[in-house]
N, C-alpha and C positions, 0 to 999 in steps of 0.2 A: 716678515714672518718670525726668525727667529735663527738662531745661531745652528749651526752644523756641528757633530761631534763625531770622533774617530772613531771606527767598528770597536766594539767592547766584547772582549771574551770573559774576561775578571778584571776586579777591581773598579774602580770608581770612572767616569765617562770624563775624557777628555777633551775640553772646547776648541775648537778651531779659532784661531783667531783673525782670520783672516779670509774666511767665506763665511758667508752666510745666504738664507732664502729669502727673497721679497718681490713684490709685485707692483708694481703700477697700476693705478686704479683713475680712470678718465672720468672725471664727473661733467656730466652734460644738463643743461637747461631745457625745459619741458615750454617750449616756445610755440608747438601746433602752428597755427595757422590764424590771421589776423580776422578771417571768417569764424564766426562761435561752433557752427554746424561740424568745422572740421576737430573741433576740441570736442565733440558729442557724441557719447556711445549709447547707441538705438537697441533695445532689446524688446523683441517682439515673441510672441508664443509661436512654438515649432510645428504646432499641432492644432488641428481646429478644435474650438468644444464648443459647447453651448450650456450656458449657467445662466440665470438669472441671477441677476446682486441688486443690491441699495448701499452694500459699501463695498469697498477695495481698498486691502493692503498690500503695499509693496514690502517684502521683506527683504534684508540684506545686512551684511556687514558694514556699517558706515565707518569710510577710513578715516580712521584718527591720525591729524597731521598737528605738529608742534609747531609750527610756520604759520604765520599769515599771510605767507604769500601764494598759498593755494585756498582755492574757493573752490566747493564743491556743492553743488546744488541736483535736484531730481525734479524732472517735470512728468508729469502722468497725462496723456492722450488717453480718453475710454470712449469709443463711438465719439459722441458731440459734446462730453464734456474736457473741459482742459484743466489743469489742477498745476501750478507754478510752486516752486521751492517745497515740494513734497518732504514731509519725515521720514524715514523711512518708521518701518516696524509700528506704524501709527492707523489708524481709520481715517479714510477718506469716505466723507458721506459724498454720497451721487445727489445729484440735483432729483432724480427719479428712478425708478427698479429702471434697470437697464438689462439687455439681453445680449450675451455675448454668444456668438454665433460663428466667427469665422477668426482668422489669424490677423486681420487687419483691423481689430475691434480694438484691441490694448498698445500702444508704445510708451516703454517707460524710457525718458532719456534722463540719463545721466553725462552732466557737464562740467567738464574742469575749466578751471581756468588755466592761463599761463603762468608761469613761476618768474620769478625777478631773482632767481640764486641758482645752484648748482650743486646745492647740499640738500635737497628734497625732492622726491618724484612722486607724482600721483599715482596710485595702484589701486584698481577695482577689481576683485575677485568675484567675477562673474559665475561660478559656481554658487555663490550664495543669492544670488538674486531670484527672488520667484515673486507671484504675486497670488492672492487668493480673493477670489469673491465670497462674499458674505450675502448671504440674501435672508428678509425676517418673514420667520414661521411659527406657526404654534399647531398643535396637533391637538391642545388641551382646549374644547370650545364647549366643552357642556357646561357651563357656568360652574358652580361652587357644590354640586352636586350629581347624582349618576357616578359615569362609570371612572370617573377621573378623582371622585372623592377617596381613594385610597391613599392618595399623595397628600390629604392632608392631618391622616391619622398619625396619632404618635409612633405608633407601630408598623408603618409603613416600609417596604423592603425595598432593594431594589428594582429600578423599572425601565424601559429603554424608551422613553418619551422625548423626545427634544423640547419639550414645554418647562423643563425643570435643570435646576443645576447643582449639582452636588461639588464641595470643594474638597479637599484631599484633608486628610486627617492632619492636625497641625500640632506639633508637640511643643509644649511650654518648657524650655530649658531650664532645669533646676529652680523651677518656680511653679507655685499654685495660683489660681485665680478663683474668684469667686462672685463674679459677675463679667456681663459682657456686651459691648454695643457694638453694633452693626451698620454701618453706612453703607450707602448706595444711592447713584445718580440713578433716576429711574424718569420714563417718559409713558405716561399712562392715557393715550387718546381716548382710548376703550379696555375694558377687561378691568385686570389686576393684577398682582404679585403679593407674596406673601413669602415671610422669613421664618426660618425654624432653625432651632440649633439642636445637637449633640453632643454631652459633655461626657465624660467618664467619671466614676466615683471613687478614683485612685485605685481599684482595685476592681476584678471581673473582666468579661468579655465587653469589650467597647460596642462592639455590633450589638448587642442586646439591651444597649440603652434605648431610649425611648425620645421621640423628637419632640421637642419643646417650643410652643408658638411666641415669637418675640413681638412686638406690639410698638407703635408709633403715635405719637401726640397730636390730635387734631384736636386744636383751641379746647385743649385742657383735657380730653375724652382721650384714654388710651384703646386707641382703635387696632386692630390685625390686620384690616384691609386699608391701603392709605386709599385718598380720596384722586377721582381721575385730574387727571391734570396735561392737557395737549403740552405745555413746554417741560424741558429737563427741569429736575427738582430732585435736591439733596434731601434723602430721607434720613432718619435714625430711627434704629429698632435696639429695644432693650427687653428685659423679661419684664410680665408682669408686675405690677407693684406690691402682688398681694402675694408673690412668690419668691421663697428664699431660694436661690439657687445654693447648691452645696458646692464646696471646693473640689476643684478640677486641674488636672494636668494636659487633658487635649480635648480638642473640641474639633467639629466639623459642621458646615452651614450649609441651609437647603434653600434655594428660592426656588417657587413654584409657579407658573404666570399662567396668565388664561388673558382668552381674547374669545370674543363672541364670535360663531359662526355667521357668513355672511359679511364681515368686515374686510374692509380692501385691505391689503397687505403693507401698505403705507399709514395703517392705525395700528399696527401689532405691540403691543407691549413691550418697551426697550429697559433694559436694566445693563448698568455698567459703572466700571469704578467701582466694584466692591473694596469695605476695607472693615476690618473686622479689630476690633480692642477688646482684649480679656483685661480686666479690670481685678485688684486685690484690695477689697474693701475693709474697713477696719470694723 
C-alpha cells in the first residue's frame, strides 16, 4: 500500500525506512461446475402482473470483459416462446401477442462461462436487470379526418395521444442548416403514418412556430402518406420540392400514426429506428 511516516508536529514528514503497509490478494478462478445450470443466474418477476405484450425488452448493464476467457449470454423464456443469445436493451419480437399474468410467465437466464485464468471474474449487477412489456396499440382510428384531424394541422398543440411521437428539441452546436431529411423503418399493413418537422428561425419563440409536413418519394411523386406495406421498409422524408426551408439551428420531429378501427392489433402501424439528418445546402 505504501510507506509509513513518523508523527509530525512541525517541519517535513520523515519516512520510516523499515516499515510499510501491504496486503495479500488471493486470486481465484471462476470454475463453477461442469453443469451449465450451476453457472446460470435466473431472474423471475417478484410479483404477479397482467400485461399484453407484442415485444419484450430485457434491460441491464451488460458486463464488459477485457478478456476472452469469459463468455456471457442471456436466454429468455416468455410463456411458450424461447430466445437464445438475447442482446440486452434490444426489442424481442414475440411470435404472437402474449398475456403475462403470473410470475412464472417470464424467466431471464444469464449464463456465465468458466474462466481459464485468475485475473478476472464475472459480475452481474442484478439491480439493473429488468423487463419491459411492449404492446402495439393506437387510439387514432378515425382516419385522416374527424376529431384527430388537429394532429395534422400546422398549429397543432400538445396532445396526450398514444398515436403520435414528438421528439425532443435538438440544438445544432455552432451550426446552421437549411434542409432536413428524416429516415424511418416502418411496417404499414393498414393505416398510415405521416412525418412533420418544426424548426426555428434563429430568433423568436420556438413553440410559436408551425409544423411543416415532409414528403416521401413514391415512383417519382411526392407523397405525404407512404403506400401500405406489410413488410418493414425504410422511408425517406424531406420538405416538398416547392418549399424553401429557412435557416435553422433547432428542430423537432413529429410522427402521426393511424390504424383503422376494427383492425387486429397485429396490423397496427409500426415505426422504428428514426434518424434525422440536418443539411446545410449551398
